[in-house]
N, C-alpha and C positions, 0 to 999 in steps of 0.2 A: 491547429497543428495535427500531425499524424504520428501515431506511435505504435510500435510493437511492444507488448508487455508479456512477460512470462515468468512463471515460478521455476526456479532451477530444480533439477533432479526429478526422478520418478516419484509417485505418491508414496507415503509412508507404508511400510510393510512389503514393498516390492524391491526387486533388485535395483541397485544404483539409486537408492533414496538418500536423503540428506542426513545431516548430523543429528544426533540424539543426545539430549542432556536433560535439563529440568523441563524443557519443552522440546518439541520435535520440529526440525527445520521444514520438512516436507509438508507438515500440517500447517504451520504458521505462515510459510511463504505463500501458500495458496490463499490463505485468508487475506493477507496483505495485498496480493496480486488482484484478487477479486474486488477489493475495496478501491485500489488505485484505478482499475479499469472503470469501475462504476463512477467514481468522482470525475475522472477525466471526461467521460462521456457526458455527464451531467453539465460539465462546463463547456460542452459543445465541440470537443475534440473527437477525432476519429481514432479508434483504438482497435487493434487486432490482438487477440489472445493466442499466443504461440506456445503455450505450455504443452509439454509432452507427458501423457499419463500411461503410455504403453510401450516404453522402451525395453529392449531386450538386454541392455547393459549400458554402462556409462557412455561409451562411444556412440551407441545408437541413440540414446537420449539427446546427446549434444547435436548429433547430425540432424535429427528430426526437428529440434528447436530451430537450428540455423536455417534449415530448408523452409520452414514455415515463415520465419522472419524475412527471408530473402524473396518470398512470394509477393511482398508488399513494398511499395515505395513510401518510405516514412522519413520523418525528421530525426527520430531517435529510437533506438532499441533499449528497453529497460529490463534488466534481469534481476529478479528478487531472490535474495539468499539470506541465510542466517549463518553467523560465524560460530566457530568452536575453538577450544584450545585455552580458554581462560582458566579452567580447572578450579573455579571458585564457587562451588556449590553451596558452601556455608554462608558466603557473603562477607565482604570486608568493608562495606560502606562506600565502595567506589565502583562505578560502572566501568566496564571495559570498553564498551562503546560501538560506534558506527564508523564504517569506512566504505569507500567506493573505488572501484577499479575502472580504469579506461586503458585503451591500447597504448597510448603514448602521450607525452607532454603536449604534442601538437594536435591531439584528437579534438574534434569539434565537440565531443561529449564532456570534455574536461570542465567547462564552465557549469554544466548541469551537475556533475559529480560534486563540485565544490559547494554549490548551493544546497544540494540534498544533504550533504554532511552537516552544513550549518543549521539547516532547519530541523533535522533529526536531533542534533545536539541541543537545540533549543528545548527539547522535551526533557532534558536532564542527562542525556548520554554523553560520554566523553567523545570528542571529535578526534578520531584517529586520522582523518584526512584522506586525501586522494592518493591512490597507489597506481602504479603502472605495470602492465603485464603484456608482453607480446606472445605469451604462451597459452593464455586462457582461450579455449576454443571459440567461445561465443564472441569475444572481443576481436579475435583474429579473423573470423570468417563471415561475420555479418557485413552486408554491403553498406548499411547505414551506420553512422556513429553509434557506439554502444556504451552503456554504463552498467556495471554490475554492482548492485548495492548489497552490502553485508549489513543488514539492519541492526543487529546486536548479537550478543553471544548467548547460545543456548545453554551453556554450562557456567554462567555467572548469575548467581542469585540476585544481585543488585540490578543487572540488566533485565532479568525476567520480571522482577517486581515493578520496574518502570514501564515495561512494554505493554502497549495496548494496540491491537491491530488497526483500529480505526484512526487513532492518533498517529501511528506510524505512517499509514497510507496518506493521511492528510498532509503530513510533513513532506513526504516524498513528492506529492502532487504540487505542493506550494513551491518546493525547491525547483521543480521542472518548469512550472508555468507562471509562478508569481500570483496564482489565483487560489482562492479557497471557496468551498461551498458555503453559501450564506445560510445561516440558520435563523429561524424566526426569533425575534426578540420578545421576551415575555412582557406583556403590558402591565404596568403598575396598577394595583387595585384602586378602584374609585373610592373617593372619600364618602363617608356616610351621607346619604341624601343625594349623592351625585351619580348613582347607578344609572346605566343606560336603560331606558324603558324597554320592556319586552315587546317586540312587534308581533306581527301575524305569525302564529306558531306554525303555519304551513310554509312559511318562507324560510329557506335554509341558505346560508351563505358559506360555501366551502372554501377552505384555504389549503392549497396543496404545498407541501414542503419540498417535494422532489419526486422523481421517477427513477426507479432502480431496476437494473437488468438482473440482479441477483436477489432472490427472495430473502436471504439472511440479512442483507443490507437494509431492506425495507423493514424487516422485523426489528432490527437494532434501532433504527430511527424511531419507530413506533414506541419502543420501550423508553427511549430518551425523552420523547414528548410526554409520555404518561408520567414519568418520574418528575417532570417539571409541572405536572398538574393539568395537562391538556388532554382532552379526549382525542383519540387517534384510531383510525381504521385503515386497513390495507384494502385497496380496490384493485383487482387484476384487470389490466387494460386488454 
């Protein structure tokens, strides 16, 4: 499949940046966007990053995003956002949750929106469901079906404690494609006396877990492998 993916808003600290609470929308949506793009590409899909980092204002940001999206013929446009308005910075033990917007009930993006909400809710977030808007600029002006994902709430302590950018991205990717990045299964230790004999020390057998277009994603996978007790190195191709 072919996708446009972008993080909403300008970067943090610039005009027309996103919501700020316990976490910053414009920081976190870019982390999720990078991971979504990386995972989709690793699964063999074509992905275009249509994020705007240099808008002069809200309208300019939206116009630049849509122009970049409409430069490509794709199956789906995916806009990554974080919500605000929960006002629960102390936490009440309940997540405010995930929701996704599409243009109308007849939008071809509706089925993707429903599945994204279901898979993100599977991480423990409340499923706020699919919403419809004919006024949101991206949904109104992109030529391909579009879904705007509000991952969770930046001002809800319970949401923030649940949130992990890699898990969020994996849930979004699975919701869209029904596919997940396969991770190596740890081999059970051999029983005493059954250890595999050591061969020629000059012979090395390399196992690659993945190829990443973003250095931070590669470093995150390296850390996960090392946590599991495996040696891991990053090789720049």
